[in-house]
C-alpha positions as CSV (number, residue, x, y, z in Angstrom):
1,M,-75.3,-175.8,-39.8
2,K,-76.8,-174.4,-43.0
3,Y,-78.0,-170.9,-43.8
4,T,-79.2,-168.7,-46.5
5,V,-79.2,-164.9,-46.8
6,G,-82.1,-162.8,-48.1
7,N,-83.6,-159.3,-47.9
8,I,-86.6,-157.9,-46.0
9,G,-89.5,-157.3,-48.4
10,K,-93.0,-156.3,-47.5
11,A,-94.1,-155.4,-44.0
12,I,-97.7,-156.3,-43.2
13,V,-99.7,-155.2,-40.2
14,A,-102.9,-157.1,-39.5
15,K,-105.7,-156.7,-37.0
16,I,-107.1,-160.2,-36.4
17,E,-110.5,-159.8,-34.7
18,N,-112.6,-161.5,-32.0
19,G,-113.7,-164.9,-33.2
20,D,-111.2,-165.1,-36.1
21,E,-109.0,-168.2,-36.3
22,L,-105.4,-167.0,-35.8
23,I,-103.3,-169.5,-37.8
24,G,-105.9,-169.5,-40.6
25,C,-105.9,-165.7,-40.9
26,L,-102.1,-165.6,-41.0
27,T,-102.1,-168.3,-43.6
28,K,-104.7,-166.4,-45.7
29,I,-102.5,-163.2,-45.6
30,T,-99.4,-165.0,-46.6
31,L,-101.2,-166.7,-49.5
32,K,-102.8,-163.5,-50.7
33,E,-99.6,-161.5,-50.4
34,N,-97.5,-164.4,-52.0
35,I,-95.2,-164.6,-49.0
36,K,-92.9,-167.6,-49.4
37,S,-90.7,-166.9,-46.4
38,G,-91.2,-164.6,-43.4
39,I,-91.2,-163.7,-39.8
40,V,-94.5,-163.4,-37.8
41,F,-95.0,-161.5,-34.6
42,V,-98.3,-161.6,-32.6
43,I,-99.6,-160.0,-29.4
44,G,-103.2,-160.0,-28.1
45,A,-105.6,-162.6,-26.6
46,I,-107.0,-166.0,-27.5
47,H,-109.8,-168.2,-26.3
48,K,-109.3,-171.7,-24.8
49,N,-106.6,-173.5,-26.6
50,K,-104.0,-176.2,-26.4
51,A,-100.4,-176.1,-27.5
52,V,-97.4,-178.4,-27.7
53,C,-95.2,-177.5,-24.7
54,G,-92.3,-179.8,-25.6
55,P,-91.7,-183.5,-26.2
56,L,-93.2,-186.1,-23.9
57,K,-89.7,-187.6,-23.5
58,S,-86.3,-187.2,-25.0
59,A,-86.8,-189.7,-27.9
60,I,-86.9,-189.6,-31.6
61,P,-89.4,-189.5,-33.3
62,V,-90.8,-186.8,-31.0
63,K,-94.2,-187.3,-29.4
64,P,-95.7,-184.0,-28.5
65,F,-96.6,-183.0,-24.9
66,W,-100.0,-181.2,-25.2
67,Q,-101.1,-178.7,-22.6
68,N,-104.5,-177.0,-22.3
69,F,-104.7,-173.3,-21.6
70,P,-107.5,-171.6,-19.7
71,G,-109.4,-169.0,-21.8
72,P,-109.3,-166.3,-22.5
73,S,-105.5,-165.9,-22.3
74,E,-102.9,-163.3,-23.2
75,I,-100.5,-164.2,-26.0
76,V,-97.2,-163.0,-27.3
77,G,-95.5,-165.0,-30.0
78,I,-93.0,-165.1,-32.8
79,G,-92.9,-167.5,-35.7
80,T,-91.8,-168.2,-39.2
81,V,-93.6,-168.9,-42.4
82,F,-92.0,-171.1,-45.1
83,R,-93.7,-173.0,-47.9
84,E,-94.3,-176.7,-47.7
85,K,-95.5,-178.3,-50.9
86,N,-96.0,-174.7,-52.2
87,Q,-98.4,-173.9,-49.3
88,P,-97.5,-171.5,-46.5
89,K,-96.8,-173.3,-43.2
90,I,-96.9,-171.1,-40.1
91,H,-94.7,-172.2,-37.2
92,L,-95.7,-170.1,-34.2
93,H,-94.3,-170.3,-30.7
94,S,-96.0,-168.3,-28.0
95,A,-96.1,-167.4,-24.4
96,I,-99.7,-167.9,-23.4
97,G,-101.0,-166.9,-19.9
98,R,-103.9,-166.0,-17.6
99,G,-103.3,-165.0,-14.0
100,K,-100.5,-167.1,-12.5
101,I,-100.6,-169.7,-15.2
102,T,-98.2,-169.1,-18.1
103,R,-96.8,-171.6,-20.6
104,V,-94.7,-171.4,-23.7
105,G,-95.7,-173.6,-26.6
106,C,-96.2,-174.2,-30.3
107,L,-99.7,-173.5,-31.6
108,R,-100.8,-176.2,-34.0
109,N,-104.5,-176.4,-33.7
110,K,-107.4,-174.0,-34.4
111,T,-106.9,-171.0,-32.2
112,D,-109.7,-168.4,-31.9
113,V,-108.9,-164.8,-31.2
114,F,-110.4,-163.1,-28.1
115,L,-110.9,-159.4,-28.6
116,I,-107.8,-158.8,-30.9
117,V,-104.5,-160.1,-32.0
118,E,-102.1,-157.7,-33.6
119,A,-99.9,-159.4,-36.1
120,V,-96.8,-158.1,-38.0
121,I,-95.4,-160.1,-40.8
122,F,-92.0,-159.3,-42.4
123,E,-91.4,-161.0,-45.8
124,I,-87.9,-162.4,-46.3
125,K,-87.1,-162.4,-50.0
126,N,-84.5,-164.4,-52.0
127,V,-83.8,-167.1,-49.3
128,K,-83.5,-170.7,-50.4
129,A,-85.5,-172.4,-47.7
130,K,-88.7,-174.4,-47.3
131,R,-90.4,-176.7,-44.9
132,M,-90.2,-180.5,-45.5
133,F,-91.6,-183.5,-43.7
134,D,-88.7,-185.3,-42.0
135,K,-89.5,-189.0,-41.5
136,K,-86.8,-189.5,-38.9
137,F,-88.3,-186.8,-36.6
138,A,-91.9,-187.2,-37.8
139,L,-92.2,-183.4,-38.2
140,S,-92.2,-180.7,-40.9
141,L,-88.8,-179.0,-40.4
142,L,-87.0,-176.1,-42.1
143,E,-84.8,-177.2,-44.9
144,V,-82.1,-174.7,-46.1
145,L,-81.3,-175.4,-49.7
């Protein structure tokens, strides 16, 4: 286990509107506001999407198990933002559902907002952490320095 301690900085509240691309908007905000590390919360709705809902099997390197979601769907999610090669990288896990179908997954592709997504970003200042590509796992993972 490794950890680092920081302080809460800025709190940002964003209204991401119908047709906007969710991860792209979150990335633009973190760039504009110079957020190097943070926590992201989202609630709202998205159009048709697919997400990683776990590994295909228990093997390393991990091969993702992709699931399609019917659209439009409700979303509630929490994620992190850390820099990778000095660019913000959003890691967002969400519960996504419509009717009786609900799945939990990691949003990695283009995700269009339906109606609205409310997002709250809390900046974490003075932590020594970043995202780095790990060859063994074939994923960009958190590295605590």
